C-alpha positions as CSV (number, residue, x, y, z in Angstrom):
1,M,71.4,91.6,100.8
2,C,73.0,93.1,97.6
3,L,76.5,91.9,96.8
4,E,78.7,92.5,93.8
5,P,79.0,89.5,91.5
6,Q,82.6,88.9,92.6
7,M,81.5,88.9,96.3
8,R,78.7,86.5,95.5
9,D,81.1,84.2,93.7
10,A,83.6,84.4,96.7
11,L,80.8,83.7,99.2
12,S,79.6,80.7,97.1
13,R,83.2,79.4,96.9
14,I,83.7,79.7,100.7
15,A,80.4,77.9,101.4
16,W,81.3,75.1,99.0
17,T,84.8,74.8,100.4
18,E,83.4,74.7,104.0
19,G,80.7,72.2,103.1
20,V,77.8,74.5,104.1
21,T,75.0,76.2,102.2
22,I,75.2,79.9,101.4
23,N,72.1,80.4,103.6
24,N,73.8,78.7,106.6
25,L,77.0,80.8,106.1
26,C,75.0,84.0,105.9
27,T,73.0,83.0,109.0
28,Q,76.3,82.5,110.9
29,I,77.6,85.9,109.8
30,D,74.3,87.5,110.8
31,V,74.4,86.0,114.3
32,R,77.9,87.4,114.8
33,R,77.7,90.7,113.1
34,G,76.9,93.0,116.0
35,A,75.8,96.5,115.1
36,I,77.0,96.6,111.5
37,G,74.9,95.8,108.5
38,L,74.7,92.2,107.1
39,T,76.1,93.3,103.7
40,S,79.1,95.0,105.3
41,A,79.6,92.1,107.7
42,T,79.5,89.7,104.8
43,R,82.1,91.7,102.8
44,V,84.4,91.8,105.9
45,F,84.0,88.1,106.4
46,I,84.9,87.3,102.8
47,I,88.0,89.5,102.9
48,S,89.0,88.1,106.2
49,Y,88.6,84.5,105.0
50,F,90.8,84.9,102.0
51,R,93.3,87.0,104.0
52,F,93.6,84.2,106.5
53,L,94.2,81.7,103.6
54,A,96.8,83.9,102.1
55,Q,98.6,84.2,105.5
56,Q,98.5,80.4,106.0
57,Y,99.9,79.9,102.4
58,E,102.7,82.2,103.1
59,L,103.5,80.6,106.4
60,R,103.4,77.1,104.9
61,D,105.6,77.9,102.0
62,G,107.9,80.2,103.9
63,A,107.1,83.1,101.5
64,A,109.1,86.2,102.2
65,G,109.1,89.6,100.6
66,P,106.3,91.4,98.7
67,G,104.9,88.2,97.1
68,L,104.9,88.2,93.4
69,S,107.8,89.7,91.4
70,P,107.7,93.5,91.8
71,V,107.4,95.5,88.6
72,G,107.3,99.1,87.8
73,N,103.6,99.6,88.5
74,G,103.5,102.8,90.6
75,L,102.6,100.7,93.6
76,K,106.1,100.8,95.1
77,G,106.6,97.1,94.9
78,A,103.2,96.1,96.2
79,S,103.0,93.3,93.7
80,R,100.1,91.5,95.4
81,A,98.0,94.6,94.9
82,K,99.1,94.8,91.3
83,W,98.2,91.2,90.7
84,V,94.8,91.7,92.2
85,L,94.2,94.9,90.2
86,D,95.4,93.1,87.0
87,T,93.4,89.9,87.5
88,V,90.2,90.8,89.2
89,A,87.6,91.8,86.6
90,I,85.9,95.0,87.8
91,P,82.8,95.5,85.6
92,Q,82.5,98.8,84.1
93,E,79.1,100.5,84.1
94,P,77.7,100.9,80.6
95,E,77.6,104.4,79.4
96,G,74.2,105.6,78.5
97,P,72.8,108.8,77.3
98,G,74.1,111.7,79.4
99,L,76.3,109.4,81.5
100,G,79.5,109.8,79.7
């Protein structure tokens, strides 16, 4: 299975938080994935896990509105999306001969 570094880090964090090994977590995803590929199922699991945590955080703290303070970012007040875009490091592919 080939995951991006951010996805591997997230999977590792989830496994650590849940007190299981990465191998055990991937086995559990594999058993439940149905007809989709393991890599896709793992990505969906990671996103769903953190989405659930975000929803629980919002419910617990009574958060309302768009989340973080909206700014003029072209995302129509989708400040959570802006925060993710601004804080998640997306590695750039190095430019090589003939690639740029």
